[in-house]
N, C-alpha and C positions, 0 to 999 in steps of 0.2 A: 620642505627641508627634511622631514622625517623619511620621505620616500627616497631621497637622494642618499641619506645615511644608510638606509636599508640596502640599497644597491651597492654601496661601498663595502658594507659588512659582508654581503653575499660574495662579492669579488674577492675579498680577503680570505673568506672561508674556503672558496674554491682553490685559491692559490695554496693555502695551507694543506688542503687535502692532496693536491698534486705533489707538493714537496714531501708529504708523508709517504705517499705511494712510491716516490722515487727513492726515498731513504730505505724503505722496506726492500725494494729490489736490489739496491746497492749492498745492503746488509747480506742478502742471500748470495750475491756475487762474491763479496769478500769472504764469506764463510767457505764457499766452494774453492776460491783461490787459496785460502789457507790450508784447506784439507788436501789439495792436490799439488801444492808447491813442493818441488824437489828439495829445496833448501830453506826450511822454515826459519832457521836461525838467522840467515841473511835477510829474509823478509822482515823478521822482527827488528833487526838492527836498522834496516832502511825505514821502517815505520816509526821507530823510536826517534831517529835523527830528524826525519821530516816533521813529525808532529811536534818535537821540541822547538824547531824553528817557527812553526805555525803559532805555538803558544807564546813564544817570545815576541813575535810580531803582533799578536793580538793584545798582549800586555802593553805594548807601546802605542796602542790606538784607543780612542775613546769608544770601546765596544761595551755593550751591556754585559754584566757579570754572568747572566744566564747563558749568553752565547758561548763564553769561555767554558763555563761549567758543562755545557752540552758537548763541546769538543773534547774536553778531558774525559767525560763519562764514556763517550763512544770509543775513544782511544783505549780506555781501560778494557772495554768489552773485546775489542780486537786483540789487544795484547794477551788477555786471558785465553782467548781461543788459540792464539799462537803458542802460548805456554803449554796448553793441553796437547797440541799437535806435536810439539817438540818432545814432551814426555813420552808420547806414544811411539815416536820415531826411535827414541833411545833404547 
């Protein structure tokens, strides 16, 4: 029984490491997109609208609070990058 649980734990850890690496790469991609987008104001508006719909949908589902908190936290990171880009463009 303990061996089976260890295999499950190893599998979960492997999946988490994979997701973490994917998030790191997507973060770099989003940063590059924000830095090179010709209309960062429009990009910010699109991100805000889409993320608000995602948050509303998440609130209507039985999702863990930490899932929603993670979404909101990452949204804030992206919005702060956009704000800095918009300030530099002005």
